[in-house]
Residue, then its C-alpha position, 0 to 999 in steps of 0.5 A: m502569386e497564384v500558388a500563394l492564393i491557392i494555399f491561402a484559400l486551402m487554409l481558409l477552407a481548412v479553418v472553416g471546416l474545423g470550426a464547423y466541425l467543432t460547432v457541430k460537436a459542441v451543439g451535439a454535446a449541448k443537446r445531449g446534455v439538455e436531453r439528459t437533464v430533461v430525462q432526469a427531471r422527468r424521472t424525478v417528477e414521475d418518481t415523486t408522483l408514484r410515491a405520492k400515489s403509493f402513500g396517498q391512495v389505496g386499492v388498485v391504484g396504490a398497489l400498481a404505483q408501489v410495484r412500479l416504484d420498486l421496479r424503477t428503483s431496483m433497475r436504476a440502482t443496478q444500472q448505475a452500479l454496472a455502469d460504474g463498475v464496468q469502467v474499472d472491471a472490464s469483465l462486467r461488460e457481459s453482465l451489463g449486456l445481460f442487464e440490457q436484456l433484462s431492462a427491456h422486460g422491465h420497460e415493457l412491464d413498467g409501460e403495462l403498469k402505467r397503462l393499467e393505472q388509467e384503466p377504469d375497470r378496476r376489477r379487471t386490473a385487480e385480477l391481473l395485479p397478482d401476475l404483474r407483481e410476480r413478473a416484477a418480483q422476478i425482474i427485481k430479484a434478477a437485477d438485485s442479483l447482478r447488482w450485488a454480485a458486482r458490488d461483492r466483486a468490487r469489494r473483494f478486489a478492494a480487500d485484496d488490494l488492501s491486503l497486498l498494500s498492507e504487506q508492502i507497508e509492513m516490509e517497508s517499515g521493517a526496512l526502515r527500522d533496520w536503517s534507524r541505528e546510528p553509524v556509531d553504534d555499528l562502528a562500536a559493534a564492529a570494533a568489539e567483534w574485532d577485539a574478540a577475534q584478536a583475543a581468541a586468535p593466540a589461543s587458536q594458533q597454538t600447536p599441539k606440541q606446545t600444548s603438550k609441553q604446557t600440560s606436561k609436568p614442569k621440570s625443576t630449574p635451579t635457582p639462580q644464585p646472586n653474583p658475589t660482590r667483589t670487594p676492591t682491594a686498595p693498592p699500596a699507598a706508595l704506588n697508587p694514591p687513593t682515589p675518590t669514591v664514586q657514588y652511583p645513584w643506586q647505592k645507598t647513602p652511607r650513614p654518619e656513624s659508619a664513616g668514623 
């Protein structure tokens, strides 16, 4: 009885522990989902604000907004391309690591640009703007290089796979065309070959001696003479009476005038 209670208590503890673990995992996943949604919403609002500033305002504020928008757009596109590519091609992990280092410089520059948007001294901000644009262009160029290299690599692999698949399909199509003939056609072709072989066999089996005999001058052979027809002689009437004449099928029928 005590053993059964101990086993039941252990099973109950296991079920409770498993339920707690699953609850924590579900809460963590939900929390991460909410945080991801909040980040995406915040990013969308910020990008929309930057577009409005770049189109609606002129001067230093509009220039800063345009630099930030270009930087964020390039970095986000490169991050998405590498994240998608590394799931298929593991060799892009090194490129992803380099992008993370580049992303740190991008975040630093974006934060500096964001602070300068609130800077009241526009003249000082205008003096810093060329250097900021140059840094942003350098980061954007590096990010674009990584992104296009990853895309070119994926495109090349896709082209190689397509070429290999096309060759395999052509080979399979050829095999299917070879087997598309009817069995009757194959039997007819085999029979024709057999007849041709049988017809050529007697000519090939002739010996040289027989061939020389055939090519030598033929000897004159005597013309067979027809056997003389014996005319039966009638025996004397006194000894043997006349017997009726037997008519054979190959003999001609006697004419009436010859009978008399």
